[in-house]
C-alpha positions, 0 to 999 in steps of 0.5 A: 544533522546527520545525512542518510543516503538511502538505497534509492538515492544510490541507484539514482546516482549510479543509474543516471551516470551509467545512462549518460556514459552509455548515451555519450559512448554511442555518440548520441546527440543531447546524451545528458537527457538519458540521465534525466530520463533514468532519474524520472523512471526510477520509481518507488516500486518495480511496477511503477517504474515499468508503468512510468517507462511505458508511458514515457515511451509512448509519449516520446514516440507520439511526440516525435511523430507530431514533430516530424509532421509539423516541422516539415509542413510549417518549418522551425518557428516558435509557434510551430511548438505551440501547434504541436502542443495543441494536438499533442496534449489532447492525444496523450490525454486520450492515451492516458499518458498525460503525465509524460507530456514534459518528456515528449516536449523535451524530445520535440525541443531537441528537434527544434534546436537542430532544425532538421528532422529526418529518420536519423534524428528520430532514431537518435531520440528513440535510442536516447529514450531507450538508454535512459529507460533501460538503465532505470529498469535494469537498476530497479529490477532489484529491490531490497526485501521488506520482510523484516519490516513486515514481520515487525509490523505483524508482531507489533499488531499482534502484541497490541491486540493481545494487550487490548483483549487482556485489558478488556478482560480485566475491565469486565472481571474487576471493573478496572478503568486505569488503562490509557488505551494507548494501543488503540491509537497506536494500532491505527497508525501501525495498520496504516503503515503496514498496509502501505508497505505490503502494497509496495511489496506487491508492486515489487513483484509484478507477476503476483497480484497479492502477497500473504502479508497484504491479505493478513494486514487487511484481515487485521484491519477488518478485525480492528474495526470490530475492536473499535466497535467493541470499545464503544460498547464497553463505554456503556458499561460502568463496572464488573458483572457476573456475566462479564467474568465468563467473557473475561475468561474467554478473552484471556484465552483468546489473548494468548492465541492472537497469532495466525494459528489454524482454522481448528483453533479459530473454530474452537474459539467460535464454539466456545463463544457459541456456548457463551451465547447459549448461556446468555439466552438460558440465564434468568431475566434481568431484574431491573433496567440497568441489568437489562442494559448491561446484559444487552451490551454484553450480548452485543459484545459477544456477537461482535466477537463472533464477527471478529473470529469469522473474519480470521476463519475466512482468511485462514480458509482462503490462505489454504 
């Protein structure tokens, strides 16, 4: 089995060694704990690292306060630890930093093992925490760009959308039923992964609420919900219809313009769709029940395509 060493693994190794070396150089007691803190604070994104570091700092400060008070009042006994935890845990829960209870407990146990509590000991622990957290934030301040992966997801989604529309057009024009629909299930997975990666990209830019990629993939996700509804509508049709040929021609044109494009292009497609709707309403009444149901399904299809295009148009308007 081939072993792969990732960038985050390298940062973890370098960061823990760096923080331990700094803590040892400063002559801190329990200097190896700085390395553990660095490992704990090196999260997947910059934002998560900052949040985690802030929570651990608060938990440690509160823990030091409880330890100094309790050890001075009741001494250094095993049950003193129990009393501290009895008050510490609810306090950290109230402060919404309960995930850092373990870190605070380690600091408290340091004081318990030394069997003396003074400001010098408190300073030692705070500097230890600062070194561990600081090394993690320093190394996590740089994150590799996810641009290539996001562009790859974008191209894959657009390619799948194009294939889906061309296959739907072929079905409406010729009644072809040999498509396996692989792009439908594939797009579901790609959109999920793309949104997750775009969200990680946002969290690596703490001063920015949203990136263009996240908004783009969210738009495509909403469009894909429309496509899934369209596929259900198509399942009620059993072959090619003359009205379906006009829709097929429209889909073939649209398949060639899946890329973001412009507001004018999207509006042109909407205008073309409105003309199709008008033609449907002006057409002669159906002659039998089957034709009625088929035309109703096709009209429903057109209405869904209108929603599909309006989602893109709204995204383009917000993008300006």
